[in-house]
N, C-alpha and C positions, 0 to 999 in steps of 0.2 A: 501551412499545414504541419501538424505535429504527428510523429510516429512514435509509438511506445511499444517496446518489445519486452515482455516479461520472461523470466526464466527462474528455475530453482524449485518449482513445485514437484510434488510426487507423493509417494506413500511413505509414511513414517509410523513407527509404533508410538503408543501413548508414552509420554515422558520424554520423547525425543525432541530434536530441534531441526529447523530448516531456515535457510536464508533465501529470501526471494530478491531478485534483482530486476530492475526496470531501466532499460537504456532508452533515452529519449533523443530524438533528432528532429530537425525540420525548421526550427526557429530559435530565437534566443530564449533562454530559460532564466535570464536575469529577471527577478521580480515574480517568478513563477512559484506557486506553491505546488509541491508534489505530494501525492498521498496514495494510500492503499485502502481499498474497499474490499469487502468480502460479501458473498451472497451464498447462503446455504439453501438447499432445496426447500421450496415452499416459504422462504423468508424474504424480507426486503433486503436490498443492498444497503450495507451500513459502512460508514466511514470508520476505519480502524485507527489509522495514524496519518499524520500530515506534518510537513516540515516546510518552512519558508526558505528562501534563497540563502539567507545568512545562517540559518540553523538556530537563530535566536528564538524563533517562535515554533513551538511544536505542539501537537495535539495527540493524545492517546485516549482512546475510549476507556472509561473508568474500569470496566470489567476486565480489561486486558493489561492494565498497568502492572509493571513488574515482570511480565512475560514477553510482551511484544515491544520492540523498539525500532525506531525509524532513523535512518541516516542518509546523507546524500554526499556524492562526490561531484562537485560542480565542474571540475575539470573534465570529467567523463560524462556529464549530463546523466548521471545514474542515481537512482534512489534505491535504497535497500530496506527490506523488512526482515529483521531478525526475530524469529519466533522460537521461544524456549518453553519447556515443560508442556508440550502440546497434549491436548486431550481430544477425544473423539468429537466433542462439540465444536472444535475448531475446523472441522471438515467443511470445506466450501470452495467455491471458485474465488480466487483472489485477483483483483483488478488494480492495476496501476492507473493513476489519473493525474491530470495537470489542470490547474486553474490559475487565472491571472486576477481573480477577485481578491479584494482585501482579506486578510487572514480571518477577520472576525465573521466573514460570510461563508466560510468553508463548510458549514454544517448543512447548507442547502444543496441538495444533489444537482439541481439544474445549473448551479454555478460552475460545475466542473465541465470543462469544454472538451477535453481530450481523454480518450480511454484506450487502454491496451486491450488485447484480445482475451485476457484472463488466463490464469494458470490454476490447475486443480491441485488442491492440497487435501489429502485423505489421511486421517489419523486413525489407526486401528487400535482396538482395545486389547 
């Protein structure tokens, strides 16, 4: 079993930055892809960023490229989401997730096996 604990969410003004952290435990994370999703009220959960074990393969949703970046510290089993130039449209619950599916399959939500509890990010105008 995998446990994921997110932290770093909160309220920030438009134009500000936040860094979310997700600490994982419970099994080996070698070969695991770690990622961040977000879900705004009334919208579907969407994959924002993902990164494989080595860091060689990364995914960033096109609309957020240049503002959101993902990194991981394998020694700490932790993945980070750095969010810059935040706008009110970024307001959502952000979820950390883990999958052992091949990287080319990360776009399918059911392929993600483990989820954190979510952390609220609110961007005020």
